A tleap script that builds the chain and sets N, CA, C and O, in Angstrom:
source leaprc.protein.ff14SB
mol = sequence {
  NMET LYS TYR LEU LEU VAL ILE LEU VAL LEU
  VAL VAL ALA TRP MET MET GLY SER ARG GLY
  ARG GLY ASN ALA ALA PRO PRO PRO PRO THR
  ARG ARG HIE ARG THR GLY ASP GLY ALA ALA
  ARG GLU GLN MET LEU ALA CYS THR HIE CYS
  GLY VAL HIE LEU PRO GLN SER GLU ALA VAL
  LYS ASP ALA ALA GLY ARG PRO TYR CYS GLY
  GLU ALA HIE ARG LEU ALA GLY PRO ARG GLY
  PRO CALA
}
set mol.1.N position { 0.768 -1.393 0.099 }
set mol.1.CA position { 0.058 0.024 -0.066 }
set mol.1.C position { 0.602 1.249 0.103 }
set mol.1.O position { 0.034 2.265 -0.297 }
set mol.2.N position { 2.025 1.257 0.857 }
set mol.2.CA position { 2.956 2.356 0.726 }
set mol.2.C position { 3.417 2.677 -0.560 }
set mol.2.O position { 3.552 3.877 -0.799 }
set mol.3.N position { 3.718 1.773 -1.540 }
set mol.3.CA position { 4.379 1.760 -2.667 }
set mol.3.C position { 3.574 2.548 -3.720 }
set mol.3.O position { 4.069 3.203 -4.637 }
set mol.4.N position { 2.192 2.381 -3.444 }
set mol.4.CA position { 0.930 2.740 -4.292 }
set mol.4.C position { 1.029 4.303 -4.095 }
set mol.4.O position { 1.162 5.122 -5.004 }
set mol.5.N position { 0.935 4.584 -2.673 }
set mol.5.CA position { 1.348 6.201 -2.429 }
set mol.5.C position { 2.454 6.832 -2.855 }
set mol.5.O position { 2.391 7.972 -3.317 }
set mol.6.N position { 3.685 6.100 -2.735 }
set mol.6.CA position { 4.760 6.871 -3.296 }
set mol.6.C position { 4.710 7.143 -4.613 }
set mol.6.O position { 5.139 8.205 -5.063 }
set mol.7.N position { 4.047 5.970 -5.541 }
set mol.7.CA position { 3.971 6.310 -6.842 }
set mol.7.C position { 2.849 7.228 -7.099 }
set mol.7.O position { 3.063 8.030 -8.008 }
set mol.8.N position { 1.733 7.302 -6.531 }
set mol.8.CA position { 1.010 8.583 -6.799 }
set mol.8.C position { 1.312 9.799 -6.532 }
set mol.8.O position { 0.838 10.782 -7.104 }
set mol.9.N position { 2.314 9.806 -5.433 }
set mol.9.CA position { 2.997 11.264 -5.018 }
set mol.9.C position { 3.903 11.657 -6.127 }
set mol.9.O position { 3.990 12.845 -6.438 }
set mol.10.N position { 4.645 10.655 -6.802 }
set mol.10.CA position { 5.510 10.867 -7.986 }
set mol.10.C position { 4.900 11.257 -9.244 }
set mol.10.O position { 5.481 12.006 -10.030 }
set mol.11.N position { 3.672 10.741 -9.473 }
set mol.11.CA position { 2.993 11.006 -10.540 }
set mol.11.C position { 2.315 12.529 -10.532 }
set mol.11.O position { 2.215 13.289 -11.495 }
set mol.12.N position { 1.909 12.733 -9.254 }
set mol.12.CA position { 1.239 14.276 -9.315 }
set mol.12.C position { 2.425 14.985 -8.985 }
set mol.12.O position { 2.024 16.144 -9.098 }
set mol.13.N position { 3.381 15.045 -8.719 }
set mol.13.CA position { 4.516 15.888 -8.660 }
set mol.13.C position { 5.071 16.117 -10.469 }
set mol.13.O position { 5.304 17.197 -11.011 }
set mol.14.N position { 5.141 15.080 -10.938 }
set mol.14.CA position { 5.554 15.030 -12.384 }
set mol.14.C position { 4.641 15.717 -12.983 }
set mol.14.O position { 5.081 16.668 -13.630 }
set mol.15.N position { 3.344 15.545 -12.997 }
set mol.15.CA position { 2.333 16.233 -13.654 }
set mol.15.C position { 2.202 17.795 -13.514 }
set mol.15.O position { 1.791 18.530 -14.412 }
set mol.16.N position { 2.635 18.228 -12.180 }
set mol.16.CA position { 2.640 19.510 -11.766 }
set mol.16.C position { 3.718 20.305 -12.311 }
set mol.16.O position { 3.561 21.483 -12.634 }
set mol.17.N position { 5.086 19.521 -12.443 }
set mol.17.CA position { 6.007 20.029 -13.161 }
set mol.17.C position { 5.855 20.199 -14.698 }
set mol.17.O position { 6.221 21.195 -15.321 }
set mol.18.N position { 5.259 19.079 -15.235 }
set mol.18.CA position { 5.162 19.504 -16.536 }
set mol.18.C position { 4.510 20.509 -16.956 }
set mol.18.O position { 4.846 21.134 -17.961 }
set mol.19.N position { 3.168 20.882 -16.010 }
set mol.19.CA position { 2.232 21.720 -16.633 }
set mol.19.C position { 2.834 23.348 -16.302 }
set mol.19.O position { 2.297 24.381 -16.703 }
set mol.20.N position { 4.034 23.262 -15.497 }
set mol.20.CA position { 4.536 24.646 -15.165 }
set mol.20.C position { 5.541 24.969 -16.435 }
set mol.20.O position { 5.837 26.142 -16.664 }
set mol.21.N position { 5.973 24.072 -17.121 }
set mol.21.CA position { 7.064 24.045 -17.944 }
set mol.21.C position { 6.301 24.866 -19.118 }
set mol.21.O position { 6.895 25.803 -19.653 }
set mol.22.N position { 4.826 24.472 -19.569 }
set mol.22.CA position { 4.123 24.975 -20.969 }
set mol.22.C position { 4.086 26.437 -20.725 }
set mol.22.O position { 4.388 27.169 -21.667 }
set mol.23.N position { 3.753 26.962 -19.576 }
set mol.23.CA position { 3.384 28.352 -19.278 }
set mol.23.C position { 4.726 29.395 -19.245 }
set mol.23.O position { 4.664 30.605 -19.461 }
set mol.24.N position { 5.931 28.642 -18.926 }
set mol.24.CA position { 6.965 29.312 -18.450 }
set mol.24.C position { 7.337 30.575 -19.993 }
set mol.24.O position { 6.981 30.470 -21.167 }
set mol.25.N position { 8.048 31.515 -19.404 }
set mol.25.CA position { 8.495 32.530 -20.449 }
set mol.25.C position { 9.510 31.905 -21.117 }
set mol.25.O position { 10.111 31.009 -20.525 }
set mol.26.N position { 9.855 32.232 -22.354 }
set mol.26.CA position { 11.241 31.668 -23.151 }
set mol.26.C position { 12.475 32.282 -22.409 }
set mol.26.O position { 12.434 33.353 -21.803 }
set mol.27.N position { 13.409 31.602 -22.509 }
set mol.27.CA position { 14.689 32.043 -21.917 }
set mol.27.C position { 15.359 33.527 -22.670 }
set mol.27.O position { 15.445 33.704 -23.886 }
set mol.28.N position { 15.660 34.210 -21.918 }
set mol.28.CA position { 16.195 35.772 -22.571 }
set mol.28.C position { 17.174 35.392 -23.534 }
set mol.28.O position { 17.824 34.367 -23.329 }
set mol.29.N position { 17.382 36.119 -24.618 }
set mol.29.CA position { 18.611 35.764 -25.553 }
set mol.29.C position { 19.673 35.994 -25.184 }
set mol.29.O position { 19.773 36.795 -24.255 }
set mol.30.N position { 20.799 35.437 -25.710 }
set mol.30.CA position { 22.004 35.422 -25.105 }
set mol.30.C position { 22.536 36.855 -25.863 }
set mol.30.O position { 22.065 37.306 -26.907 }
set mol.31.N position { 23.414 37.326 -25.227 }
set mol.31.CA position { 23.951 38.668 -25.348 }
set mol.31.C position { 25.276 38.511 -26.325 }
set mol.31.O position { 26.111 37.683 -25.961 }
set mol.32.N position { 25.491 39.155 -27.384 }
set mol.32.CA position { 26.738 38.782 -28.249 }
set mol.32.C position { 27.460 40.061 -28.388 }
set mol.32.O position { 26.894 41.151 -28.473 }
set mol.33.N position { 28.790 39.869 -28.409 }
set mol.33.CA position { 29.577 41.096 -28.538 }
set mol.33.C position { 29.737 41.680 -30.024 }
set mol.33.O position { 30.041 41.047 -31.035 }
set mol.34.N position { 29.517 42.751 -29.926 }
set mol.34.CA position { 29.325 43.462 -31.115 }
set mol.34.C position { 30.713 43.618 -31.774 }
set mol.34.O position { 31.665 43.973 -31.079 }
set mol.35.N position { 30.869 43.353 -33.153 }
set mol.35.CA position { 32.270 43.281 -33.726 }
set mol.35.C position { 32.427 44.130 -35.071 }
set mol.35.O position { 33.426 44.103 -35.790 }
set mol.36.N position { 31.269 44.894 -35.294 }
set mol.36.CA position { 30.828 45.835 -36.348 }
set mol.36.C position { 31.700 46.943 -36.155 }
set mol.36.O position { 32.729 47.018 -35.484 }
set mol.37.N position { 30.857 48.166 -37.165 }
set mol.37.CA position { 31.790 49.436 -37.069 }
set mol.37.C position { 31.138 50.200 -35.870 }
set mol.37.O position { 31.546 51.336 -35.630 }
set mol.38.N position { 30.174 49.663 -35.120 }
set mol.38.CA position { 29.744 50.403 -33.744 }
set mol.38.C position { 30.452 50.223 -32.820 }
set mol.38.O position { 30.411 51.026 -31.888 }
set mol.39.N position { 31.304 49.141 -32.786 }
set mol.39.CA position { 32.210 48.694 -31.513 }
set mol.39.C position { 33.514 49.573 -31.501 }
set mol.39.O position { 34.291 49.712 -32.446 }
set mol.40.N position { 33.595 50.065 -30.419 }
set mol.40.CA position { 34.947 50.630 -30.231 }
set mol.40.C position { 35.994 49.657 -30.031 }
set mol.40.O position { 35.774 48.724 -29.259 }
set mol.41.N position { 37.280 49.764 -30.717 }
set mol.41.CA position { 38.220 48.699 -30.384 }
set mol.41.C position { 39.461 49.563 -29.831 }
set mol.41.O position { 39.835 50.662 -30.238 }
set mol.42.N position { 39.905 48.917 -28.979 }
set mol.42.CA position { 41.191 49.461 -28.153 }
set mol.42.C position { 42.448 48.612 -28.160 }
set mol.42.O position { 42.399 47.426 -27.833 }
set mol.43.N position { 43.438 49.137 -28.485 }
set mol.43.CA position { 44.648 48.525 -28.541 }
set mol.43.C position { 45.092 47.737 -27.203 }
set mol.43.O position { 45.121 48.308 -26.113 }
set mol.44.N position { 45.453 46.314 -27.383 }
set mol.44.CA position { 46.088 45.722 -26.227 }
set mol.44.C position { 47.514 45.709 -25.998 }
set mol.44.O position { 48.283 45.701 -26.959 }
set mol.45.N position { 47.913 45.707 -24.866 }
set mol.45.CA position { 49.243 45.930 -24.532 }
set mol.45.C position { 49.661 44.771 -23.632 }
set mol.45.O position { 48.880 44.266 -22.826 }
set mol.46.N position { 51.075 44.318 -23.818 }
set mol.46.CA position { 51.627 43.400 -22.890 }
set mol.46.C position { 52.255 44.066 -21.835 }
set mol.46.O position { 52.859 45.092 -22.146 }
set mol.47.N position { 52.260 43.624 -20.299 }
set mol.47.CA position { 52.858 44.295 -19.334 }
set mol.47.C position { 54.323 44.151 -19.468 }
set mol.47.O position { 54.754 42.999 -19.515 }
set mol.48.N position { 55.207 45.193 -19.541 }
set mol.48.CA position { 56.733 44.781 -19.316 }
set mol.48.C position { 57.318 43.899 -18.552 }
set mol.48.O position { 58.319 43.278 -18.910 }
set mol.49.N position { 56.604 43.724 -17.139 }
set mol.49.CA position { 57.130 43.029 -16.188 }
set mol.49.C position { 56.741 41.528 -16.398 }
set mol.49.O position { 57.537 40.593 -16.486 }
set mol.50.N position { 55.232 41.456 -16.471 }
set mol.50.CA position { 54.842 39.810 -16.374 }
set mol.50.C position { 54.529 39.391 -17.780 }
set mol.50.O position { 54.566 38.195 -18.068 }
set mol.51.N position { 54.183 40.426 -18.794 }
set mol.51.CA position { 53.541 39.726 -20.106 }
set mol.51.C position { 51.964 39.756 -20.148 }
set mol.51.O position { 51.428 39.399 -21.197 }
set mol.52.N position { 51.192 40.151 -19.101 }
set mol.52.CA position { 49.818 40.084 -19.123 }
set mol.52.C position { 49.223 41.080 -19.942 }
set mol.52.O position { 49.465 42.266 -19.716 }
set mol.53.N position { 48.365 40.684 -20.999 }
set mol.53.CA position { 47.654 41.594 -21.855 }
set mol.53.C position { 46.454 42.718 -21.191 }
set mol.53.O position { 45.576 42.322 -20.424 }
set mol.54.N position { 46.546 43.737 -21.497 }
set mol.54.CA position { 45.402 44.628 -20.943 }
set mol.54.C position { 45.020 45.728 -21.881 }
set mol.54.O position { 45.948 46.059 -22.620 }
set mol.55.N position { 43.960 46.350 -22.038 }
set mol.55.CA position { 43.746 47.257 -22.766 }
set mol.55.C position { 44.640 48.630 -22.456 }
set mol.55.O position { 45.047 48.957 -21.341 }
set mol.56.N position { 44.839 49.313 -23.623 }
set mol.56.CA position { 45.900 50.612 -23.427 }
set mol.56.C position { 45.357 51.581 -22.321 }
set mol.56.O position { 46.151 52.073 -21.519 }
set mol.57.N position { 44.092 51.847 -22.268 }
set mol.57.CA position { 43.240 52.615 -21.284 }
set mol.57.C position { 43.717 52.071 -19.638 }
set mol.57.O position { 43.791 52.895 -18.726 }
set mol.58.N position { 43.956 50.905 -19.462 }
set mol.58.CA position { 44.052 50.604 -18.227 }
set mol.58.C position { 45.618 50.401 -17.931 }
set mol.58.O position { 45.847 50.118 -16.755 }
set mol.59.N position { 46.583 50.478 -18.654 }
set mol.59.CA position { 47.962 50.331 -18.609 }
set mol.59.C position { 48.414 51.599 -17.614 }
set mol.59.O position { 47.938 52.734 -17.643 }
set mol.60.N position { 49.275 51.188 -16.886 }
set mol.60.CA position { 50.167 52.147 -16.379 }
set mol.60.C position { 51.562 52.304 -16.689 }
set mol.60.O position { 52.319 51.348 -16.524 }
set mol.61.N position { 52.038 53.541 -17.175 }
set mol.61.CA position { 53.328 53.748 -18.011 }
set mol.61.C position { 54.306 54.148 -17.009 }
set mol.61.O position { 53.982 54.619 -15.919 }
set mol.62.N position { 55.571 53.945 -17.409 }
set mol.62.CA position { 56.654 54.443 -16.865 }
set mol.62.C position { 57.212 55.798 -17.551 }
set mol.62.O position { 56.640 56.122 -18.592 }
set mol.63.N position { 58.242 56.613 -17.097 }
set mol.63.CA position { 58.796 57.572 -17.629 }
set mol.63.C position { 59.077 57.245 -19.304 }
set mol.63.O position { 58.710 58.027 -20.182 }
set mol.64.N position { 59.749 56.030 -19.565 }
set mol.64.CA position { 59.960 55.641 -20.711 }
set mol.64.C position { 58.867 55.266 -21.562 }
set mol.64.O position { 59.115 54.994 -22.737 }
set mol.65.N position { 57.557 55.207 -21.081 }
set mol.65.CA position { 56.495 54.885 -21.929 }
set mol.65.C position { 56.254 53.489 -22.064 }
set mol.65.O position { 55.424 53.084 -22.878 }
set mol.66.N position { 56.946 52.671 -21.293 }
set mol.66.CA position { 56.541 51.196 -21.269 }
set mol.66.C position { 55.520 50.674 -20.518 }
set mol.66.O position { 55.584 50.791 -19.295 }
set mol.67.N position { 54.473 50.050 -21.094 }
set mol.67.CA position { 53.228 49.772 -20.038 }
set mol.67.C position { 53.473 48.695 -19.355 }
set mol.67.O position { 54.195 47.775 -19.738 }
set mol.68.N position { 52.724 48.772 -18.025 }
set mol.68.CA position { 52.511 47.864 -16.774 }
set mol.68.C position { 51.124 47.561 -16.519 }
set mol.68.O position { 50.243 48.401 -16.703 }
set mol.69.N position { 50.896 46.385 -16.100 }
set mol.69.CA position { 49.425 46.099 -15.641 }
set mol.69.C position { 49.066 46.800 -14.185 }
set mol.69.O position { 47.933 46.789 -13.705 }
set mol.70.N position { 50.086 47.340 -13.634 }
set mol.70.CA position { 49.595 47.795 -12.165 }
set mol.70.C position { 50.815 48.470 -11.820 }
set mol.70.O position { 51.865 48.278 -12.433 }
set mol.71.N position { 50.681 49.352 -10.732 }
set mol.71.CA position { 51.743 50.372 -9.814 }
set mol.71.C position { 52.874 49.295 -9.205 }
set mol.71.O position { 54.047 49.666 -9.154 }
set mol.72.N position { 52.540 48.085 -8.788 }
set mol.72.CA position { 53.346 47.387 -8.241 }
set mol.72.C position { 54.532 46.797 -9.277 }
set mol.72.O position { 55.678 46.586 -8.879 }
set mol.73.N position { 54.129 46.576 -10.565 }
set mol.73.CA position { 55.042 46.025 -11.707 }
set mol.73.C position { 55.814 47.256 -12.039 }
set mol.73.O position { 57.009 47.217 -12.335 }
set mol.74.N position { 55.074 48.404 -11.982 }
set mol.74.CA position { 55.998 49.513 -12.566 }
set mol.74.C position { 57.007 49.948 -11.853 }
set mol.74.O position { 57.996 50.498 -12.338 }
set mol.75.N position { 56.795 49.696 -10.467 }
set mol.75.CA position { 57.987 50.015 -9.323 }
set mol.75.C position { 59.074 48.889 -9.727 }
set mol.75.O position { 60.272 49.163 -9.784 }
set mol.76.N position { 58.550 47.561 -10.010 }
set mol.76.CA position { 59.651 46.334 -9.926 }
set mol.76.C position { 60.280 46.537 -11.236 }
set mol.76.O position { 61.437 46.125 -11.315 }
set mol.77.N position { 59.746 47.112 -12.341 }
set mol.77.CA position { 60.720 47.441 -13.640 }
set mol.77.C position { 60.353 46.275 -14.494 }
set mol.77.O position { 59.522 45.412 -14.211 }
set mol.78.N position { 61.164 46.367 -15.704 }
set mol.78.CA position { 61.085 45.386 -16.789 }
set mol.78.C position { 61.579 43.985 -16.086 }
set mol.78.O position { 62.400 43.925 -15.171 }
set mol.79.N position { 60.999 43.016 -16.621 }
set mol.79.CA position { 61.252 41.695 -16.239 }
set mol.79.C position { 62.959 41.211 -16.794 }
set mol.79.O position { 63.358 41.264 -17.957 }
set mol.80.N position { 63.528 40.879 -15.923 }
set mol.80.CA position { 64.816 40.459 -16.027 }
set mol.80.C position { 65.120 39.407 -16.979 }
set mol.80.O position { 64.103 38.893 -17.446 }
set mol.81.N position { 66.383 38.865 -17.470 }
set mol.81.CA position { 66.624 37.692 -18.097 }
set mol.81.C position { 65.868 36.236 -17.552 }
set mol.81.O position { 66.010 35.920 -16.370 }
set mol.82.N position { 65.269 35.598 -18.242 }
set mol.82.CA position { 65.018 34.210 -17.819 }
set mol.82.C position { 65.883 33.216 -17.270 }
set mol.82.O position { 65.441 32.102 -16.987 }
savepdb mol mol.pdb
quit
């Protein structure tokens, strides 16, 4: 008898779940990056110390104009020989 009750509960839960899916709103469209004429492009620079790439507007430059990813790497200077 208890198995019949368990099966009945599962069937009711399944029916309620499938009913809710039919009325659900469609998922929002995915966002795509614009690559056409309207998208502003910015030059990417490599940090002189660690080599990580970052947009030119976010780069910290030293007196010689070399780009760095942050103030700590600017103070550390260029990467030495490997």
